[in-house]
C-alpha positions in Angstrom: 0.0 0.0 0.0 1.4 3.4 -1.1 1.0 6.7 0.8 1.1 10.2 -0.6 4.5 10.7 1.1 5.9 7.6 -0.5 4.6 8.5 -3.9 6.2 11.9 -3.7 9.5 10.5 -2.6 9.6 7.8 -5.3 8.8 10.3 -8.0 11.0 13.0 -6.4 8.4 15.7 -6.2 7.3 17.9 -3.3 3.5 18.2 -2.6 2.1 21.6 -3.2 -0.3 21.2 -0.2 -0.3 18.5 2.4 -3.0 17.7 4.9 -2.1 14.1 5.7 0.9 12.6 3.8 0.2 9.2 5.4 -3.0 8.9 3.5 -3.1 5.5 1.9 -3.6 5.2 -1.9 -5.0 2.1 -3.4 -7.3 3.6 -6.2 -6.3 5.8 -9.1 -9.3 7.8 -10.2 -9.6 10.0 -13.3 -13.4 10.1 -13.5 -15.4 11.7 -10.7 -18.4 9.5 -11.6 -16.4 6.4 -10.8 -15.4 6.6 -7.1 -15.6 3.4 -5.1 -13.2 4.0 -2.2 -12.7 7.7 -1.8 -10.6 7.4 1.4 -7.8 5.6 -0.5 -8.2 7.4 -3.9 -5.9 9.7 -5.7 -7.6 11.8 -8.3 -5.8 12.7 -11.5 -7.1 15.9 -13.3 -6.4 14.7 -16.8 -6.8 17.0 -19.7 -8.6 15.2 -22.6 -11.8 16.2 -24.4 -12.9 17.5 -21.1 -10.6 19.0 -18.5 -10.4 16.9 -15.3 -9.8 20.1 -13.3 -13.4 21.0 -14.0 -14.6 18.0 -12.0 -12.4 18.3 -8.9 -15.3 19.7 -6.9 -17.4 16.6 -7.9 -14.5 14.3 -6.8 -14.2 16.2 -3.5 -17.9 15.9 -2.8 -17.5 12.2 -3.4 -15.0 12.1 -0.6 -11.6 12.2 -2.4 -9.0 14.3 -0.6 -5.8 13.7 -2.6 -5.4 15.3 -6.1 -2.8 15.5 -8.9 -3.2 18.7 -10.9 -1.4 20.6 -13.6 -2.6 24.1 -12.7 -3.8 26.1 -9.7 -7.4 25.2 -8.6 -8.9 28.0 -6.5 -11.3 25.5 -4.8 -8.5 23.3 -3.6 -6.5 26.4 -2.5 -9.4 27.6 -0.4 -9.7 24.4 1.8 -7.3 22.7 4.2 -8.2 19.0 4.3 -6.6 18.1 1.0 -3.3 16.8 -0.5 -2.3 18.5 -3.7 0.5 17.4 -6.1 1.0 19.8 -8.9 2.9 18.6 -12.0 3.4 19.7 -15.5 1.8 16.7 -17.1 -0.8 14.7 -15.1 -0.9 11.7 -17.4 2.9 11.4 -17.5 2.9 11.5 -13.7 0.3 8.8 -13.6 2.4 6.7 -16.0 5.6 7.3 -14.0 3.8 6.1 -10.8 2.6 2.9 -12.6 6.0 2.3 -14.1 7.5 2.2 -10.6 4.7 -0.1 -9.5 5.4 -2.5 -12.4 9.1 -2.6 -11.6 8.3 -4.1 -8.2 7.4 -7.5 -9.7 9.8 -9.9 -11.3 7.4 -12.5 -12.7 7.0 -12.6 -16.5 4.8 -10.0 -18.2 3.5 -10.9 -21.7 2.9 -7.8 -23.8 0.4 -8.3 -26.6 0.0 -6.0 -29.6 -1.2 -6.0 -33.2 -3.9 -4.6 -35.3 -6.5 -7.2 -34.4 -7.0 -10.2 -32.1 -5.2 -8.7 -29.0 -8.1 -9.1 -26.6 -8.9 -12.6 -27.9 -5.3 -13.9 -27.6 -5.1 -12.3 -24.1 -8.3 -14.0 -23.0 -7.4 -17.4 -24.5 -3.9 -17.3 -23.0 -5.5 -16.7 -19.6 -7.7 -19.8 -20.0 -4.8 -21.9 -21.3 -2.4 -20.9 -18.5 -4.8 -20.7 -15.5 -4.9 -24.4 -14.6 -1.5 -24.3 -13.0 -0.5 -20.6 -13.0 -2.0 -17.5 -11.2 -2.5 -15.2 -14.1 -3.5 -11.5 -14.2 -5.0 -10.1 -17.4 -5.7 -6.5 -18.2 -9.4 -5.8 -18.1 -11.6 -5.5 -21.2 -9.8 -3.5 -24.0 -7.7 -1.4 -21.6 -4.9 -0.9 -24.0 -4.5 2.9 -24.4 -2.1 5.3 -22.7 -4.5 5.6 -19.8 -5.9 2.0 -20.0 -2.5 0.3 -19.8 -1.6 2.4 -16.7 -4.9 1.5 -14.9 -4.3 -2.2 -15.9 -0.8 -2.3 -14.4 -1.9 -0.7 -11.2 -3.7 -3.9 -10.4 -0.5 -6.0 -10.5 0.2 -7.7 -7.2 2.6 -10.3 -5.7 0.1 -13.1 -5.9 0.5 -13.6 -9.6 2.9 -15.9 -11.7 2.2 -14.2 -15.0 0.6 -11.0 -16.3 -1.0 -10.5 -19.7 -1.1 -6.9 -20.8 -2.7 -5.7 -24.0 -1.2 -2.6 -25.8 -2.8 -0.6 -28.6 -1.8 2.6 -30.4 -3.5 5.0 -32.7 -0.7 7.3 -33.8 3.1 7.5 -33.9 5.0 8.1 -30.7 2.6 6.2 -28.4 4.3 2.8 -28.1 7.5 3.9 -26.4 5.4 5.2 -23.5 3.5 1.9 -23.2 6.7 -0.1 -23.4 8.2 1.9 -20.5 5.2 1.0 -18.4 4.7 -2.6 -19.4 8.3 -3.7 -19.6 7.2 -7.0 -21.3 9.6 -10.0 -20.9 7.7 -11.8 -23.6 6.2 -10.1 -26.7 3.3 -11.4 -28.7 2.5 -9.8 -32.1 -0.8 -10.8 -33.6 -0.9 -9.2 -37.0 -0.7 -5.9 -38.9 -3.9 -4.6 -40.5 -5.9 -1.5 -41.4 -6.9 -0.3 -37.9 -5.8 3.4 -37.4 -4.1 3.4 -40.8 -5.2 7.0 -41.4 -2.7 8.2 -38.7 0.3 6.5 -40.3 2.1 7.3 -43.5 2.5 3.7 -44.4 1.9 0.1 -43.2 5.6 -0.1 -42.5 5.6 2.9 -40.3 2.8 1.4 -38.2 4.6 -1.9 -38.0 7.8 -0.3 -36.8 5.8 1.7 -34.2 4.0 -1.4 -32.8 7.3 -3.4 -32.6 8.7 -0.8 -30.2 6.7 -2.6 -27.5 9.3 -5.4 -27.7 12.4 -3.2 -27.4 13.6 -4.9 -24.3 11.7 -8.2 -24.5 13.6 -11.5 -24.2 11.5 -13.1 -27.0 9.1 -12.1 -29.7 6.3 -14.4 -30.8 4.3 -14.0 -33.9 3.4 -15.0 -37.5 6.3 -15.2 -39.9 4.1 -13.3 -42.5 3.9 -10.4 -40.1 7.2 -10.3 -38.3 10.1 -8.7 -40.3 13.3 -10.6 -39.4 15.5 -7.8 -40.7 14.0 -5.4 -38.2 15.8 -7.2 -35.3 19.2 -7.9 -37.0 19.4 -11.2 -35.1 19.4 -9.4 -31.8 16.1 -10.9 -30.6 15.0 -14.5 -30.0 12.0 -15.0 -32.3 9.4 -17.8 -32.2 7.3 -17.8 -35.3 4.2 -19.6 -36.6 3.2 -20.0 -40.2 3.1 -22.3 -43.1 6.8 -22.5 -43.7 9.1 -25.3 -42.5 11.3 -22.6 -41.1 8.6 -21.7 -38.5 8.8 -23.4 -35.1 5.0 -23.8 -35.2 3.9 -24.9 -38.7 0.3 -25.1 -39.9 0.5 -28.0 -42.3 -3.1 -28.4 -43.3 -6.4 -26.8 -42.5 -9.6 -28.8 -43.1 -12.7 -26.6 -42.7 -16.2 -28.0 -41.8 -19.5 -26.3 -41.0 -18.8 -25.6 -37.4 -15.2 -26.6 -36.8 -11.7 -26.8 -38.3 -9.3 -29.7 -38.2 -5.7 -28.4 -38.0 -2.6 -30.4 -38.7 0.2 -28.6 -36.8 3.9 -29.2 -36.3 4.8 -28.0 -32.8 8.6 -28.1 -32.7 9.3 -31.5 -34.0 6.0 -33.1 -33.2 3.1 -33.3 -35.7 -0.4 -33.4 -34.2 -4.0 -33.1 -35.1 -6.1 -30.4 -33.4 -9.9 -29.9 -33.8 -11.2 -26.4 -32.9 -14.7 -24.9 -33.0 -13.7 -22.1 -35.4 -13.7 -21.7 -39.2 -12.6 -18.1 -39.7 -9.0 -17.1 -40.5 -8.7 -14.7 -37.6 -9.5 -17.3 -35.0 -7.1 -19.8 -36.6 -4.3 -17.2 -36.5 -5.1 -16.3 -32.8 -5.0 -20.1 -32.0 -1.5 -20.3 -33.6 -0.4 -17.4 -31.5 -1.5 -19.2 -28.4 0.1 -22.4 -29.4 3.4 -20.6 -30.0 3.3 -19.0 -26.5 2.6 -22.3 -24.8 5.4 -23.9 -26.8 7.9 -21.2 -25.8 6.8 -21.7 -22.1 7.7 -25.3 -22.3 4.3 -27.0 -22.3 4.1 -30.6 -23.5 2.5 -31.0 -26.9 -0.3 -33.2 -25.5 -1.2 -30.5 -23.0 -1.2 -27.8 -25.7 -3.5 -29.8 -28.0 -5.9 -30.8 -25.2 -6.3 -27.2 -24.0 -6.5 -25.6 -27.4 -9.3 -28.0 -28.3 -11.1 -26.9 -25.2 -11.2 -23.2 -26.3 -14.7 -21.8 -26.9 -15.8 -18.7 -28.8 -15.7 -15.6 -26.5 -18.0 -12.7 -26.4 -15.4 -10.0 -25.5 -17.9 -7.3 -24.7 -20.1 -6.5 -21.8 -23.7 -6.8 -23.2 -26.9 -5.1 -22.0 -30.0 -7.1 -23.0 -33.7 -7.1 -22.3 -34.6 -9.8 -19.8 -37.7 -11.6 -18.5 -40.2 -9.8 -16.2 -39.0 -6.3 -17.3 -35.5 -6.9 -16.2 -32.3 -5.6 -17.8 -29.5 -8.2 -18.1 -25.8 -7.2 -18.1 -23.9 -10.2 -19.5 -20.3 -10.1 -18.7 -19.6 -13.8 -18.2 -16.4 -14.2 -20.3 -14.0 -13.3 -17.5 -13.9 -12.8 -13.8 -11.3 -10.8 -11.9 -11.4 -7.9 -9.5 -10.4 -5.2 -12.1 -13.1 -6.2 -14.6 -15.7 -6.6 -11.8 -15.1 -3.0 -10.8 -15.7 -1.9 -14.4 -18.9 -4.0 -14.7 -20.3 -2.7 -11.4 -19.7 0.8 -12.5 -21.7 0.0 -15.6 -24.4 -1.6 -13.5 -24.7 1.6 -11.4 -25.2 3.7 -14.6 -28.5 1.8 -15.1 -31.3 3.8 -13.6 -34.3 2.1 -15.3 -34.9 -0.3 -12.3 -35.1 0.3 -8.6 -33.2 -2.9 -7.7 -29.7 -4.1 -8.6 -28.6 -7.7 -8.4 -25.1 -9.2 -8.9 -24.7 -12.9 -9.8 -21.0 -13.7 -9.4 -18.8 -16.8 -9.4 -15.7 -17.5 -7.5 -12.5 -15.7 -8.6 -9.1 -17.2 -9.1 -6.9 -16.5 -6.1 -9.5 -14.7 -4.1 -9.5 -17.3 -1.3 -5.7 -17.1 -0.9 -5.1 -13.3 -0.5 -6.5 -11.3 2.4 -5.6 -8.1 0.6 -7.8 -9.1 -2.4 -10.5 -10.2 -0.1 -10.6 -6.8 1.6 -10.6 -5.1 -1.8 -13.4 -7.3 -2.9 -15.5 -6.6 0.2 -14.9 -2.9 0.0 -15.9 -2.9 -3.7 -19.2 -4.7 -3.1 -20.0 -2.7 0.0 -19.7 0.5 -2.0 -21.6 -0.7 -5.0 -25.2 -0.1 -3.9 -26.3 -3.6 -4.5 -29.7 -4.9 -3.3 -29.0 -8.5 -3.9 -25.8 -10.6 -4.2 -26.0 -14.2 -5.6 -22.7 -16.1 -5.1 -21.8 -19.3 -6.9 -18.9 -21.2 -5.4 -17.5 -22.0 -1.9 -19.3 -20.0 0.8 -16.3 -18.5 2.5 -16.7 -17.1 6.0 -15.2 -13.7 5.0 -18.2 -13.2 2.6 -20.2 -12.3 5.7 -18.4 -9.0 5.8 -20.4 -7.9 2.8 -23.1 -5.6 4.4 -26.5 -4.1 3.6 -27.2 -6.6 0.8 -29.4 -9.7 0.6 -27.1 -12.6 -0.1 -27.9 -16.0 -1.6 -25.2 -18.7 -2.0 -25.0 -21.7 -4.3 -22.2 -24.2 -4.5 -22.5 -24.5 -8.3 -24.2 -23.1 -11.4 -26.3 -26.3 -11.6 -27.5 -25.8 -8.0 -28.5 -22.2 -8.9 -30.4 -23.4 -12.0 -32.1 -26.1 -10.0 -33.6 -23.4 -7.7 -34.1 -20.9 -10.5 -37.9 -20.9 -10.2 -37.7 -20.1 -6.5 -35.6 -16.9 -7.1 -37.8 -14.0 -8.0 -36.4 -11.8 -10.8 -38.6 -8.8 -11.5 -38.0 -5.2 -12.6 -34.3 -5.2 -11.8 -30.9 -4.7 -13.4 -28.9 -8.0 -13.1 -25.2 -8.2 -13.6 -24.0 -11.7 -14.5 -20.3 -12.2 -14.2 -18.5 -15.5 -13.8 -15.3 -17.4 -14.8 -15.7 -19.5 -17.9 -15.7 -22.8 -16.1 -18.9 -21.9 -14.3 -20.8 -21.7 -17.7 -22.9 -18.7 -16.7 -24.2 -18.5 -20.3 -26.8 -21.0 -19.0 -28.0 -18.4 -16.5 -28.1 -15.7 -19.3 -30.2 -18.0 -21.4 -32.7 -18.3 -18.6 -32.9 -14.6 -17.9 -32.7 -13.0 -21.4 -35.7 -12.6 -23.7 -35.7 -14.8 -26.8 -34.8 -13.4 -30.2 -35.8 -14.4 -33.7 -32.2 -14.3 -34.9 -32.0 -10.7 -36.0 -30.4 -8.2 -33.6 -29.4 -4.6 -33.6 -26.1 -4.3 -31.8 -25.5 -0.9 -30.1 -22.0 0.1 -29.3 -22.2 2.3 -26.2 -18.5 3.0 -26.4 -19.0 4.5 -29.8 -21.7 6.8 -28.4 -19.3 8.0 -25.7 -16.6 8.5 -28.3 -18.8 10.5 -30.7 -20.1 12.7 -27.9 -16.5 13.5 -26.9 -15.6 14.3 -30.5 -18.4 16.8 -30.8 -17.7 18.2 -27.3 -14.1 18.9 -28.5 -15.5 21.2 -31.1 -17.4 23.5 -28.7 -16.2 25.8 -25.9 -16.5 24.0 -22.5 -19.1 26.4 -21.2 -21.5 25.6 -24.1 -24.2 23.1 -23.1 -25.1 19.9 -25.0 -28.6 18.9 -25.8 -28.7 15.3 -27.0 -31.5 14.2 -29.3 -33.1 10.9 -28.2 -36.3 11.1 -30.1 -37.6 8.3 -32.3 -36.2 5.6 -30.0 -32.7 7.4 -30.1 -32.7 7.1 -33.9 -33.5 3.4 -33.5 -30.8 2.7 -30.9 -33.1 2.5 -27.9 -34.5 4.8 -25.3 -33.5 4.5 -21.7 -30.4 2.5 -22.5 -28.9 5.4 -24.5 -30.4 8.0 -22.1 -28.7 6.4 -19.2 -25.3 6.7 -20.8 -25.9 10.3 -21.8 -27.0 11.1 -18.2 -23.8 9.4 -16.9 -21.8 11.5 -19.5 -23.4 14.6 -18.1 -25.1 16.1 -21.1 -27.2 19.0 -20.2 -30.5 18.3 -21.9 -32.3 15.5 -23.7 -34.9 16.0 -26.4 -37.8 13.7 -27.4 -40.4 14.1 -30.0 -43.5 13.2 -27.9 -44.5 13.4 -24.3 -44.8 9.6 -24.1 -41.1 9.2 -24.9 -40.3 11.6 -22.1 -42.6 9.7 -19.7 -40.8 6.4 -20.5 -37.4 8.0 -19.7 -38.7 9.4 -16.4 -40.1 6.0 -15.4 -36.7 4.6 -16.3 -34.9 6.9 -13.8 -33.7 9.6 -16.1 -33.4 12.9 -14.2 -32.0 15.2 -16.9 -34.1 18.1 -18.2 -36.1 16.8 -21.1 -37.5 19.0 -23.9 -40.6 17.7 -25.8 -40.7 18.8 -29.4 -44.3 18.0 -30.3 -46.5 18.4 -27.3 -50.3 18.9 -27.5 -53.2 19.7 -25.2 -53.9 16.0 -24.5 -50.4 15.6 -22.9 -50.4 18.7 -20.7 -51.0 16.6 -17.5 -48.2 14.2 -18.5 -45.8 17.2 -19.0 -46.6 18.4 -15.4 -46.6 15.0 -13.8 -43.2 14.0 -15.2 -41.5 17.4 -15.3 -41.2 17.6 -19.1 -40.5 20.9 -20.7 -42.6 21.7 -23.9 -41.5 23.3 -27.1 -43.9 26.2 -27.6 -44.4 27.0 -31.3 -47.7 28.9 -31.7 -49.8 31.6 -29.9 -52.8 29.2 -29.6 -50.6 26.6 -27.9 -49.0 29.1 -25.6 -52.4 30.4 -24.5 -53.8 26.9 -23.9 -50.8 25.9 -21.8 -50.9 29.1 -19.8 -54.6 28.6 -19.1 -54.0 25.0 -18.0 -51.2 26.0 -15.6 -53.4 28.8 -14.2 -56.2 26.4 -13.6 -53.8 24.1 -11.7 -52.1 27.1 -9.9 -48.7 26.4 -11.3 -46.2 29.2 -11.8 -42.8 29.6 -13.6 -43.1 26.4 -15.6 -40.2 26.0 -18.0 -40.9 26.3 -21.7 -38.8 26.5 -24.9 -39.8 29.0 -27.6 -39.3 27.9 -31.2 -38.6 30.4 -34.0 -39.3 29.5 -37.6 -36.4 30.7 -39.8 -37.2 28.6 -42.9 -38.1 25.1 -42.1 -41.8 26.1 -42.0 -42.7 23.1 -39.8 -43.3 24.5 -36.4 -42.5 27.8 -34.7 -43.2 31.5 -34.4 -42.3 33.8 -37.3 -40.0 36.7 -36.4 -42.9 39.1 -37.0 -44.8 37.4 -34.1 -42.2 38.0 -31.4 -43.7 41.3 -30.3 -47.0 39.5 -29.7 -45.2 36.7 -27.8 -43.5 39.3 -25.6 -46.8 41.0 -24.8 -48.4 37.7 -23.9 -45.6 36.6 -21.7 -45.3 39.9 -19.8 -48.9 39.6 -18.6 -48.6 36.2 -16.9 -46.4 34.3 -14.4 -47.4 30.7 -15.3 -44.4 30.1 -17.7 -40.8 31.1 -17.9 -38.8 30.9 -21.1 -35.8 28.7 -20.4 -34.6 28.6 -24.0 -35.2 30.2 -27.4 -34.2 28.3 -30.5 -34.6 27.7 -34.1 -33.7 24.9 -36.5 -31.3 25.6 -39.4 -32.8 24.1 -42.5 -29.6 23.8 -44.6 -26.6 24.1 -42.2 -24.8 21.2 -43.9 -25.1 22.5 -47.5 -22.2 24.7 -48.5 -24.2 26.0 -51.5 -26.8 27.5 -49.1 -24.3 29.1 -46.6 -25.6 32.6 -47.5 -29.1 31.6 -46.6 -28.0 30.0 -43.3 -26.0 33.1 -42.4 -29.0 35.2 -43.1 -31.2 33.0 -40.9 -28.8 33.0 -38.0 -28.8 36.8 -38.1 -32.5 36.8 -38.2 -32.6 34.6 -35.1 -30.2 36.8 -33.2 -32.4 39.9 -33.8 -35.4 38.0 -32.5 -33.5 36.7 -29.5 -32.2 40.2 -28.6 -35.7 41.6 -28.9 -37.2 38.8 -26.8 -34.5 39.2 -24.0 -35.1 42.9 -23.8 -38.9 42.4 -23.8 -38.8 39.7 -21.1 -36.2 41.3 -19.0 -34.2 38.2 -18.3 -31.8 35.9 -20.1 -32.4 32.4 -21.5 -30.5 29.7 -23.3 -29.9 30.5 -27.0 -29.4 27.5 -29.4 -29.6 27.1 -33.1 -26.7 24.6 -34.0 -27.8 21.1 -35.0 -25.3 18.4 -35.7 -24.1 19.9 -39.0 -23.9 23.4 -37.6 -21.7 22.2 -34.7 -19.0 21.4 -37.2 -19.6 24.0 -39.9 -20.9 27.0 -37.9 -18.8 27.5 -34.7 -19.9 31.1 -34.6 -23.5 29.8 -33.9 -22.7 27.6 -30.9 -24.1 30.2 -28.6 -25.2 28.8 -25.2 -26.1 25.3 -26.3 -25.9 22.9 -29.3 -28.3 20.1 -30.3 -26.5 16.9 -31.2 -28.6 14.5 -33.2 -27.6 12.0 -35.9 -23.9 12.6 -35.4 -24.1 11.2 -31.9 -25.1 7.9 -33.5 -22.1 7.8 -35.9 -23.7 9.1 -39.1 -21.6 11.9 -40.6 -23.9 13.4 -43.2 -21.3 16.1 -44.1 -18.3 13.7 -44.1 -16.3 16.2 -41.9 -15.4 13.9 -38.9 -13.6 10.7 -40.0 -13.1 9.6 -36.4 -16.8 9.1 -35.7 -17.6 5.5 -34.8 -20.6 3.5 -36.1 -23.0 3.0 -33.2 -25.4 0.4 -34.5 -24.9 -2.8 -36.6 -28.0 -4.7 -37.8 -27.1 -8.4 -38.0 -29.0 -11.5 -39.0 -28.1 -15.1 -39.9 -28.4 -17.5 -42.8 -31.4 -19.9 -42.3 -31.1 -22.1 -45.4 -29.0 -22.5 -48.6 -30.4 -23.8 -51.9 -28.8 -24.8 -55.1 -31.0 -23.6 -58.0 -30.7 -24.0 -61.8 -30.5 -21.3 -64.4 -34.0 -20.1 -65.3 -35.5 -20.7 -61.8 -37.2 -17.8 -60.1 -36.9 -16.6 -56.5 -39.4 -14.8 -54.3 -42.9 -13.4 -54.7 -44.2 -12.6 -58.2 -41.2 -14.5 -59.6 -39.2 -11.3 -59.8 -35.8 -12.9 -59.1 -34.9 -14.6 -62.4 -31.6 -16.6 -62.3 -29.4 -16.2 -65.3 -27.0 -18.9 -64.2 -26.9 -21.9 -61.9 -26.9 -20.2 -58.5 -26.6 -20.7 -54.7 -29.2 -18.8 -52.8 -29.2 -18.1 -49.1 -32.3 -17.2 -47.1 -31.7 -14.8 -44.2 -33.9 -13.9 -41.2 -34.9 -10.3 -42.0 -37.8 -8.8 -44.0 -39.9 -5.7 -44.3 -41.6 -6.3 -41.0 -38.2 -5.9 -39.4 -37.6 -2.6 -41.2 -35.7 -3.9 -44.2 -37.6 -2.0 -47.0 -39.0 -3.7 -50.0 -37.1 -1.2 -52.0 -34.0 -3.3 -51.3 -35.3 -6.1 -53.4 -34.1 -7.5 -56.7 -30.4 -6.7 -56.2 -30.7 -3.2 -54.9 -29.8 -4.2 -51.4 -26.3 -5.5 -50.5 -25.4 -7.4 -47.4 -22.0 -8.6 -46.0 -21.3 -12.3 -45.3 -17.8 -13.4 -44.3 -16.2 -10.3 -45.8 -18.0 -10.6 -49.2 -20.8 -8.3 -50.5 -23.8 -10.2 -51.7 -27.0 -8.9 -53.5 -30.6 -9.6 -52.7 -32.6 -11.8 -55.1 -36.3 -11.3 -55.8 -38.7 -9.3 -53.7 -38.2 -8.8 -50.0 -40.6 -10.9 -47.9 -42.2 -9.9 -44.6 -39.9 -11.9 -42.4 -37.1 -13.0 -44.7 -35.3 -12.3 -47.9 -32.9 -14.1 -50.2 -29.3 -13.4 -51.2 -27.2 -14.6 -54.1 -24.1 -16.3 -52.6 -23.0 -18.1 -55.7 -19.3 -18.9 -55.8 -18.9 -18.1 -52.0 -18.2 -20.5 -49.1 -21.3 -19.6 -47.1 -22.9 -21.9 -44.5 -26.1 -22.0 -42.5 -25.9 -19.9 -39.3 -23.2 -17.6 -40.8 -23.5 -14.0 -39.6 -24.9 -11.4 -42.0 -24.4 -7.7 -41.7 -27.5 -6.1 -43.2 -26.2 -2.6 -43.7 -22.4 -2.8 -44.4 -22.6 1.0 -44.8 -25.7 2.7 -43.6 -25.0 5.8 -45.7 -24.5 3.7 -48.9 -27.5 1.6 -48.2 -29.7 4.7 -47.8 -28.3 6.1 -51.1 -29.2 2.8 -52.8 -32.9 3.4 -52.2 -32.9 7.1 -52.5 -33.3 8.0 -48.8 -31.2 9.1 -45.8 -29.7 7.1 -43.0 -32.3 8.5 -40.5 -35.1 6.6 -42.3 -33.2 3.3 -42.2 -32.3 3.6 -38.5 -35.7 4.7 -37.2 -37.6 2.1 -39.2 -35.8 -0.9 -37.6 -38.7 -2.7 -36.0 -39.1 -3.0 -32.2 -39.3 -6.7 -32.7 -35.6 -6.7 -33.6 -33.8 -7.4 -30.4 -31.4 -4.6 -29.2 -28.2 -5.7 -27.6 -26.0 -3.1 -26.0 -22.4 -3.7 -25.5 -19.6 -1.9 -23.6 -15.9 -2.6 -23.8 
């Protein structure tokens, strides 16, 4: 356990302010929303998209009293019960602290890098080594400059090995990661296209990645990816590939429907290995794992036995709809203290249910380390759980977990046998267990069934896109996030929960019912309703929803309603029509609006806004500029007339990028939040949703046969036709029929054949190796798919049927 005094001595720095230098530090915190043990936390005010210094008061209110800053903070200067370390670069200081911590352990650290497969290889190596070794693996995809540091902080003396993943996105990053990780063994998965835009060439990216192994004893990787001349014979290299020069040689590969039979030479021994994978990426990842085990001295029989026991891994935490109005958080692929902390943080973001349950299995090494037990107990005691279901040995020290209902089962089978006796209803349930406990059986019991087509929602991508847009606006400008139309098809409270956690300032829905649903789900942010009507007045009041007011008749009706119910100063948002001609007051009506508002005290204008009709069109910039000026004139007149200020906002997604002069007090972020860049100005936006289905059946048909209703799909050659589980009832428009639509299967684009059916459609997969149950990506490019049928991405997203299961994942 480190103290503030010890940290300052080790890193040769004098604290700027010291209240208690003996304060113990066990937690490194960079996000004021994620505080579990404030008494032993050191807060790092990192400067990223948002400046960590702006959240120091939040961290203090959560109980943290030790801070690392890079500038003077008046709040901290004004109080006495804090420790302050002021440095030039906060992230560098954090990395230096972690570098020292890493140096305290002499057991082997395996550093893993490459363009793809890092997390899979890490997770598989953990499974392969764990039977006789105590292994630490970095949680999730914590492979960045910050993620690696946080991963290494969890190293402890109880381990025999550590598996640390390292990723880079631009030149100059890997040397910093190498100094922290100090890997003894290096594993290089491959070189691909990821982050290619930030490197001048593939060779430059390769050289940068290989810097991770500058001081490694050995480098392990595919001979097609590792450049021998790069090391000039100075490194020991273990390679796999198809050459007889490789230590691990893939001699033959026999692919079947659901497995592959591999003939591998491991050293001098030739063996046969059957694995439940058919794709190239998985086979390469397996070869990496075989090579590591070979280098570590495992017997060939042991290697083959364990490799054959590998199972497909879902590497992402998933949020699913469950039975009895429950939400299921499926994180059952790994189980350690670091990843449990991340999962519990995600659980606590979920506000849609009043009750939170954790179903957890035993953790490796937890019964052998009192220090880990104390950390585990502190973590659960600070997690706000209502119920804790434990699977494994019922240790006496588990009784120290307080204020939570606890149920214990010796095995997963025992839990399932009593499943009907456990009441699961209207709660958020986190399911987290080691692979050997097969918690997927519990997930199957709790999750709602799906008809095979799912919309995957990447919550990390939403966070990333929000940060990108926030980086474009001044920090004092508010963000209003559009969650109307089921968050553009992405879901309602699931997305709203994330946005609330990310501290956006406002949410916007189209109708009052959408706002009511969010309030019932625990969303406390201010919510503006764009299309209210008289029938929803009571719902607005009951659920504290703020209406857009767009006409004099509506304004009068709402004021009369409030007066009848003796309500004063209710917040409203006035809408100005500057060219959309959909809803809103004309500039010529502002004087009348002022007169009406002066003579009442039922409502108060909280914002005044307009919608720019062509902010993304460079050819109409003159029109847009004119309308912004018109808005400002009306806003100034309204402010003078009312005698008080209000929030001014005009910038939609396109205007955030193209019209920085119009950011004003708040911006409205819509389709860009969900990864659709209509103006192609932000290449780093991430796709949020991915609509997927599966192949149901494959048929061999002769030339001249027809496919689908009305015999529209006429085959001009002998063909192989795949039926997939999606149709117009799922939101896949009939306009995609007869070759207009293109889907992606195993990396190949395939066209539709014939008319789209209600629940299914057919694809031409002639000449391709496609099998039943293969995954199909319905919209490989949402923008291109929209263009193919003459529409916009908005329409495709919002038309995805509610019967399509939404699965939310978080890495």
